[in-house]
N, C-alpha and C positions, 0 to 999 in steps of 0.2 A: 664912804670910807676912804681914808687917806690912801695915796699911793706910796711907793717906797721913797724914803727920804733921800734928798740930795746931800752929798758931802762937799765941803769946801776943799778945793785943791790947794795943798800946802807942801812944804818941804821939810825934810828932817834936819834938825840942828843937834849936833852932839849925839847922833844915833848910830845907825848901822852903815850908812853910805853917805858920801858927800853929795850936796845938792848940785844940780846942774846950773850952768850959767843962765841968768835971767829968771831964776826961781824966786818965789816970794821970800822976803827977808824980814818979816815981822818979828819983833822981839818976843822973848819968852812971856812977858807979862801980857802983851796983847794977845798972844796965842792962847794963854790960859783964860783970858776974858772971852775969847771967841768960843772956846769949848764950853765954858759955863753958860754962855748965851744959848748954845745949841742944846745943852741939857735942859735949860728952862723952857725952850720951845718944844722939846720932845715931851716934857712933863705936861705942858699945857695941852698938847694934842691928846695925850692919854686921858687927861681929865675932861676933855671936851665931851659934849653930850653925845657925839657919835664915835667916841674913842673906844678902844678895846675894853676898857673897864665897865662899859655899859652893858656888856653881855651877861645875862643871868640865866639863860636856859639853852639847852641843846640836846640833840639826840640823833641816832641813826634811823634810817627808814629803809624799808624794803617794799616791793610791789604789794599793793593791798589797799584796803579802805580803813580810814582812821577817823574816829570821832575826836574832834579837837576842842579843847577848852580847859579852863582852870578848875572845873568842878571834878570831884572824885568820880571815878567811873569812866572817864574819857580814856580812849586808847592812847592819845597823845596829850599828856597832862602839861599844860602851860604853867609857868611859875606865877603868872599874873594875867590880868585881862578878863574877858567875859567868861561866865560859867560855860557857855556853849558858843564856840566860834563858828563851827560848821563841820562839814564832812570832807575830808581830804582823800582823794583817790590818786594812786600811782600805778601806772600800767607796767607791763613787762619791759617796755622800752625806756622806762624812767621818766616818761612824760607825766605831768601832774596837773590836776584840776581841783577846784574846791567849790562846794556849794555852801554859801554862808547861811548861818542860822538867823532867823528873824529876830530883830531886836538886839543883835550883838553890838551894834554901834561901830563895827569895823568898816573900814573903807579900803578900796583898791583903786589907784589912779584917781583919787578924789571923789569917787562915787561909792555909795553904799555897797558893801560886799554882798554879791548874789552868787550866781554861778559863773565861773570864769576859769580859763586855763592859767597856770602859774609857770612863769619862766624860772628855771633853776639857775642860781648864780654860779658862775665859774670864774675864779680870780683871773683878771687880765683878759677875759674873753667875753663874758656875758654878765650883764647886771641882772639881779634877781627881781622878780615881782615882789614888792613889799606890801604886806597887809598892815595898815596902820590901825593901832588900837590906842587912840588918844595920842600920847607922846611916845608910846612903845610901838614896836613893830615885830612881825613874824614873817620869816621867809625861808626858802629852801636853798641849799648849797650843795655843790658837788666838789669833793676833793679826791682826785684820782678816780678810783672805782666806787667810792663811798658816797651815798646820798644821805644828806642829813638836814636837820632844821636848826634854826637859830632864833633866839628871842632876845631883843634888846630893850633896855629900860634906862633912859637917861637919868632917872632918879635912883639908880641902884646904889645900895649902901657901899659896895666895893668902890664905886666911883667917888662917892661923896667923902668916904673916910680914907681914901688911899693916902698913905703917909709920905710917899715919895720913894725914890730909888737911891740905894747906897752906891757909891762909886769908889774906884781906886783914885788916889790923888792924880791930878793931871801931870803927866810926865812926857815932855816933848820927845824923849828918846823913843817913844812908841809911835811917833808919826814917821813911818818908815817909807822910804822911797824904794820901790821894787822894779825889777826888770820885767817887762811884759813879753811873753813868748806865745804868740798866737798860733793856733793850729791851722793847718791848711784848710781843714773843714771842721766845723763844730762837731764835737763828739757827743754821742748820746749817753746819758747817765740815768740811773734809777735811784732816787732818794727814798728814804723812809720818812713817814710823817710821825708825829707825836703819838698817834694811835696805831702805828705799825703797818700802815697801808703804803703801797708803792706810789711813787709820783715821778713821772718822766721829766727830764730836764736836759738842757743843752749846755755844753761846756765849750766856750770858744777859745780857751787857751789857759795859761797859768802864769801866776805872779811868782817870781823868784826873788828872795831877799835873804839878808844875813842878820843874825842876832848873835852877838858875842862870838863871832867867828864861825858860826854854824849856818849852813844853808838850809832854807826851808822853802816849800812850795805850797801855794794855795790855788785851787782851781775854782773860779767863779761860775755862777749860773747867769745866763741872760735873764734879766728881769723883764717879763712881758709887759708889766704895767709901765715901765719906763721907756719902752720903745716909742719912736725910733732913735732915742738918744743912746741906746746901747749901754746904759748904766750897768755896771757890774755888781753882782750880788754874791757876797761870800758867806757861807755858813761854815763856821769852824768851832772846834773844841780844842782845849789845851789842858795843861796840868792843874789849872784852877777849877775845871769843870766838875760839877758834882760836889765841890767843896765850898769855894767862895762864889762861884758863878753857876748859872743854870746848867744842868748836866747835859741836856739835849743839844744845845748849840748856843752860840751867840752870833748875831748878824752884823755884817759890816758892808757898807756900800761905798763904791769908789767911782769917780768920774772916769769916762772913757780914756784909755791910755793915749798918750801923745809922745811921739818920737821914741817909742819903745820903752816908756816909763809910765808908772802910775804910783799914786800915793795910797798907802794903807794906814789910815789914822785910827789905831786901835783905841785911842782915847774916846772914840765915838762908837765903839763896839756896844751893841745893845741886846737886851734880852728879846727873844721872839714873843709874839703875842700869846702863845700857849703857856708862857711863864707868868703871864699877867692874869689869865682867866682860864678855867678848865673848859670853857664853852667854845673854844675855837681850836682848829687843827692847823698845824704848821709843820714844814719840813725840818728835820734835824740834820746835824752835821754828818756827812758821809765819812767813811773810814779814811779816804784819801785826804781829808782836810783836818785830821787830828794832829795838832802840833805838839811835839815832844818838848815843850817849854811852857813855863808859867807866864801867861800874858797878864801881867798885873796892871791892866789898864781897862778903862771902860766900865760898864755897869756890873755890879754885883747882884747876887740873888738873895736879898735880905729884906723882904717886905710883905710876902704873902701871908705870914702868920697873923697879921693884924686884920 
């Protein structure tokens, strides 16, 4: 699965603050082409065989024993795959193991699935043990305190029929240069996920910027998947949220600040994975990152109906 995407460092022209000496000076047409290229690359990643659109099944798990398969009567009913995959066991510590059913055709680490422990995936910390079912796969994940399962199918109808993403028009005024105010020590924060569970995060500082003479603050989270680069990850909502854009959050990535400055390019604001499929969990914008302004830039939320 892909890691968090890098953003190109650029400067604001005709926006909220003047650009510093030595900043990039590409013209508006070149900037628009760069944003369109970024959009195309993002869409290609989404439509890739291992992109978010390939997820077709998910669920929560508690300690216990589960019969797993696609046939009716299983405790954990898969959306595809063998009628009987095997028996999954989860102990009180959250450790998991599986005993494969004979003839399932499933493999683990390139070998026929028999009896084996399963690593639970944790984003940015531990890769999951992935059970292969032809081109599909089944695995376990943990998000905060919640243990769950995921099922991916590269042949998913959602992936094959995805029409694309609507965007606001490219407007370089939304490529904003912000002041960076680091904290002496990263602060701890608790985010909520799209299913309402808590998720711990670290906040290293805040970006301060102006829009139409008003001052705004956004606090980023350190992206564990981007370490040691210390890429900053912003989750924000604004006055378009729940109307033209996804209500839970939009995501924005920024390069590490330099000389007390960083660029927030809202033309590259993107929908979170949970806006693309109901089978993943993702953090939503905290109250302190709710902007009292309509950010009419970046991705809209106009595609899931198809």
